[in-house]
N, C-alpha and C positions, 0 to 999 in steps of 0.2 A: 505491501502500500504506500501510495507517494504520499508528502502529505497535504496534499490540496483532498487527496480520500481523506484521510484524514482530520483538514480538520473540516472536509465538514459532514464527517460523524461526529465531530463531536459537539456539530452546531446544530445536528440536528436532537441531540441529547437534551444540553441548553432547550429545545425549541419546546420538547417535551415539555422538561422541570418550572419552562413558565407559565404553563396551561395549568389554573387552580385542579387542586389536586383532585377532585370534586368529579371533575369531568374529565379523570385518567380510571380505568379500568387495569388488574391485574389478571390475566389470565393466563388461567394454569390447566395447559390441558391435557385430559386421557390421563394424572395420575392417576390412576386405577390399583385394585389389589391384582389382573389378573398378567399387570406390566411391570411392575413393584413388584411382589414379591405377597404375602401372608402382614395383616398386619404386624409391628411386632420385629419387619426382617432385618436377620443380623448382616453385615457385610462378607456374607460367604452363602448367601442366597444364591446357588448355580441361575448365570444371563440378566439379572436382574440387580445386581449391589448397587452396580452407577445410578441409575433410576429411582432406585429404593430415597439413595443416599437424595439424589438432588429434589424428590421431591419432598426431604425433612428442611431442608436448603429454603427450599420454594415456598413452601408453609412457612417458616420462621420472617422471611424478606413481607411477606405477606399479611401476616402481622404487624408490622411493625409499618408498613404499607397505610395500614387501617388508620392506626396513628396518626397518624400525617394527613389524615381526610384521604383518599383516597379507594377505588374502589376493588372489589374484587368477585370475579367471577370463571366456575370453574367449570369444566366441560366435560363427560362422560358420554365412551364412544360405547355404546350399548347395537348388538346384533339382536336383531329380528330379519331374517331370510324375509318375510314378507314387506317390512320396511323395504327396499333395493329393489332394486330395477333391474333385466331377468342380467343382463351383462354387468352385476354388482356382484347376482346371485353366486354367481359362474364357478366366484374368486372366493367366495362365504362358502360356499357350500360343507367342506370337510371342518371348517374354523368350528372352536372353543374357545376364543377367546372371545373375555368381556362377553358372551350369551347372556340376554334379560330373562332377567329376575336370578343367576346368578351372583354366588361368594363377590364372584374374582369381579362381578363386572362395577361391585361400591369401592366409595374414592377411599382409597390408599389413605389418605390422609385427611382427617377431619375437617370440615371448611369453616373460616373463622368468620368470630359473631358481623355477620347483617350481610355477608357473602349472599349468590345465586349462584345454582349449579341448574344446568342446562344437558337436554343430553343432544345427540346429534348419532347420525345412523354411520356411517365412518369415518372417510377421514380426515374433509373438509367439515372445519364451524362454519365457516360462515355459510353452512349448506345450513345451517340447523335454525327454524323461526324463532326455537327460542331462545336462541342468540341473539339476535338482528334487535328481537322489540327489548331485550336488556341496555342491551346503548342505545337504544333509545329510547325508553326511559329514565333513564340515568344519564342522558345524551354526551355520553364519552364525547370524548376528540383526540385520545391520544391511547397508548396501546400496554402497558409491555408485558411481554409475553414470555414465557415457560412454558413447560410441558415435555413432555413424549408424542413419538417415537420422531425423530433428527430426519428422521431419511421421510415422512409421511405426513404425519396429524401436522407439524411443529411447522414441516413445508408451506401447509399448505396453507395454516395462517398468519405466516409474517407475509408471505402471496399476499393472500386475499387483503391483509390490513393498507399495505400497501398500492394494489389497486384504484379501492375508497378513497387511498385519499386521507385515512390516517398518519394524526406522528404515531409517528411506536419505538420504541428500544425490545432490542433482545438475545438478553443477559447470558453471558458466554454459560453460568453457572447456573440455570435455573431453568436451562434443556440440557436431554442426554437421550439415548437409547440403547436399546442392550446390551452389556459385554463383549457377541461375540464378532460387534462391528465398529468395536469403539475405534478400532489401527485404519476403517477401511472405510466405508460406510458412512459414520459419523464422526470421519475427522473429513471428509470430501464436505459434508454439509458446514462443519464449521468453517474453516472455512472459506466457504460461499456464501456466511455467512458475515466470515468478517470483510472481506470485501466489499459486496455488493452489500450493507445494508447494518446501523446503525447496530450493533452489535457489542458494549463495553464486556471485558473481560469478568467482569461484578458487579452486580445488578445492587453497589452497598454506594456506588458512586452517584444511582439515584439517591439510596437518603443520607446521601451529605449532603444531595440538589437540594430536597427538602424542608431538609434540616435548618440548613443557611437560610433561607424564603424564610422558612418562621421566626426564625430569631428578628430577621429584620424586619418582619411585619410588626412585630410585637413593641 
């Protein structure tokens, strides 16, 4: 990334921080038990240890974001073949991931007070009417995007935000993917986010920025 690109990304983070925090939503995509492991999973959980750590970190960030006035939205991808188009069904017919009514479809982390939980049927959160309704109700203009999986659901959330003209930031420490992809597709998506989207290494820069603005406003 050259100096111009870096300055542009810093500027986009600052633009989000300039918004009233009440118009910013922390969107946590699909931090569910099947994606992160059973409740209380330890670091040894096969395949989902990275996702579990990210979910806990993202939820801690959401707790702090609420304290400065930001909103929080959790999404759940729930598999119900009857709700999918026939082309989608052919790829999901053998899947047991986040099946409707299963424990695996439930959130891995407890929602923070005041948060909303919305359902989506497949990868793209922007296809969820519940999600769009909450954004409209809260008059949201800025998004802090976290979640799993990097190579599908997170990408759809990011590209949808860009396409629709929202202010948005994708902190690297709030997104994750299954462990076996960390050196391949997860790494590729992380690099893409760094070059093409406002994607700081840590969400702490957002908390620090909000707290500075709160101190000035007092």
